[in-house]
C-alpha positions in Angstrom: 12.8 10.1 26.2 12.2 6.3 27.9 9.7 5.5 24.9 13.0 5.8 22.4 15.4 4.1 25.1 12.7 1.7 24.8 13.2 0.9 21.8 10.1 2.4 20.6 8.9 3.9 16.9 8.2 7.4 18.2 5.0 8.7 15.5 2.1 11.0 15.0 0.1 7.3 14.7 1.3 6.0 17.8 2.5 8.7 20.4 1.2 11.7 18.7 2.5 13.7 22.0 5.8 12.7 21.8 5.8 12.9 18.1 5.0 16.7 18.1 7.6 17.1 21.1 10.2 16.1 18.7 9.0 18.0 16.0 10.5 21.2 17.5 14.3 21.4 16.8 15.1 22.8 20.6 13.7 19.3 21.6 15.2 17.0 18.9 18.9 19.0 20.1 18.2 18.0 23.7 17.0 14.7 23.1 20.1 13.9 21.1 22.5 15.6 23.2 21.4 13.3 26.2 21.6 9.8 23.7 25.0 10.9 22.6 26.2 10.8 26.1 25.2 7.0 26.0 26.3 5.9 22.7 22.8 6.5 21.0 21.8 9.0 18.8 18.4 10.5 17.6 17.4 9.2 14.3 14.5 9.8 11.8 12.8 6.9 8.9 13.8 8.2 5.6 10.2 9.6 5.0 9.9 11.7 8.2 7.2 9.6 10.1 8.8 7.8 12.5 11.8 8.5 15.3 13.7 6.0 17.0 17.3 5.7 18.8 19.8 4.3 16.5 23.5 3.1 18.0 25.8 6.4 17.6 29.2 4.3 17.7 29.6 0.4 17.1 32.0 -1.2 19.8 32.1 -5.0 20.3 28.8 -5.1 22.7 27.2 -3.1 20.1 28.2 -5.3 17.3 26.6 -8.4 19.1 23.5 -6.1 20.0 22.9 -5.1 16.4 23.5 -8.5 14.9 20.7 -10.1 17.4 18.4 -7.2 16.7 18.9 -7.8 13.4 18.6 -11.5 13.3 15.4 -11.1 15.3 13.6 -9.0 12.8 15.0 -11.4 9.9 12.8 -14.2 11.4 9.9 -11.9 11.6 10.4 -10.2 8.2 8.3 -13.0 6.0 5.4 -12.7 7.7 5.7 -8.8 8.3 5.8 -8.4 4.7 3.5 -11.2 3.2 0.6 -9.6 5.8 0.7 -6.3 4.3 1.2 -7.7 0.5 -1.7 -10.1 1.0 -3.6 -7.4 2.9 -3.1 -4.9 -0.5 -4.5 -7.8 -2.8 -7.4 -8.2 -0.7 -8.3 -4.4 -0.1 -7.2 -4.0 -4.1 -4.6 -1.2 -3.1 -2.3 -0.6 -5.7 0.7 0.8 -3.3 2.2 -0.3 -0.4 1.0 0.7 2.8 2.1 3.8 4.6 1.8 5.8 8.2 -2.2 6.8 8.9 -3.6 4.0 6.5 -6.3 2.0 7.8 -7.0 -1.9 8.2 -10.5 -2.8 8.5 -10.6 -5.9 9.5 -14.2 -7.5 8.8 -13.6 -6.0 5.2 -10.4 -7.8 4.7 -12.0 -10.9 6.4 -14.9 -10.7 3.5 -12.2 -10.5 1.0 -10.5 -13.4 2.0 -13.8 -15.2 2.3 -14.8 -14.4 -1.1 -11.3 -15.6 -2.9 -10.3 -19.2 -2.0 -7.1 -18.6 -3.3 -6.4 -15.8 -1.4 -8.1 -17.6 1.9 -5.6 -20.6 1.4 -2.6 -18.0 1.3 -4.0 -16.3 4.6 -3.7 -19.5 6.1 -1.0 -20.5 5.1 0.5 -17.1 6.7 -1.0 -18.2 9.7 1.9 -20.8 10.2 4.5 -17.8 9.7 3.1 -15.5 12.2 2.9 -16.3 16.1 0.0 -18.3 17.5 -1.0 -20.0 14.1 -4.4 -20.9 13.0 -4.5 -23.9 15.5 -8.5 -23.8 16.0 -8.9 -23.9 11.9 -10.6 -20.9 11.8 -9.5 -18.2 9.6 -11.0 -15.3 11.4 -9.2 -16.5 14.9 -6.0 -16.5 12.9 -6.4 -13.1 11.5 -7.1 -11.8 14.8 -3.9 -13.4 16.0 -2.2 -11.9 13.1 -3.4 -8.4 13.7 -2.9 -8.7 17.3 1.1 -9.6 16.4 1.4 -6.5 14.4 -0.1 -4.4 17.2 2.5 -5.9 19.8 5.1 -5.2 17.1 4.5 -1.6 16.8 3.2 -1.4 13.2 -0.7 -1.2 13.6 -3.0 0.5 16.7 -6.2 -0.3 17.8 -7.9 3.2 15.9 -11.6 1.5 16.3 -11.9 -1.3 18.6 -15.8 -1.9 18.4 -15.2 -1.9 14.4 -12.2 -3.5 14.7 -10.3 -0.8 12.5 -6.7 -0.3 12.7 -4.1 2.3 11.8 -0.7 1.6 10.0 2.4 3.4 12.0 5.2 5.4 11.0 7.3 2.1 11.7 5.9 0.4 8.2 8.7 3.3 7.0 11.3 1.1 9.3 10.3 -2.0 7.7 10.7 -0.4 4.3 14.1 0.4 4.7 14.9 -2.9 6.6 13.5 -4.9 3.3 15.7 -2.7 0.9 18.8 -3.3 3.1 18.4 -6.9 2.8 18.0 -6.5 -1.1 21.4 -5.1 -1.1 23.2 -7.5 1.4 22.2 -10.5 3.5 25.5 -11.3 5.5 24.9 -8.6 8.3 23.8 -11.7 10.7 26.9 -13.7 10.1 29.4 -10.7 9.8 29.2 -6.9 10.9 31.9 -4.9 10.4 33.1 -1.4 11.3 33.3 -0.4 7.9 29.1 -1.3 7.7 27.7 2.2 8.8 23.9 1.1 7.5 22.9 -1.5 10.0 23.9 1.6 12.7 21.8 3.8 11.2 19.0 1.3 11.4 19.4 0.7 15.0 
């Protein structure tokens, strides 16, 4: 419960025990009963890979909270999407990342080094993410970008020694946010009671 209330996304990659707990229907009902009492509801991503606490009702305070959170996500979404898209290109993937997929830092760095154009793109991306490439070194910049994705809950460190990262179920939430932004971009300016999608996302 504490994970959900703190805004975490519970998936089998990052929180396997909690995810298994929520996989039981009776536990879902118990958790949802508690969340409902505080104006929240148990929600899952469309692909079912991650659980999170969304707003069950939207009053004025909730509108402000949703607006603030959505603004925060929009500020970071360019970095998030571009990192995964560029990593796809570097790894020669044909489909977008999904939960459980792995990103090997050494292999990614080798691909970047072998492609001057891609290297320039990742260096530019370092200026978008937190703590850009201030030392001028691509490896340091890539490490900071990966740490940011871990801090934001999109990656976990699967093997620290080999620098292997694993994509969490929160990637599904990112995909839904992108799809929502493609249909409307006025949420940060005007959230009306009729707009149900933001409540479902938050």
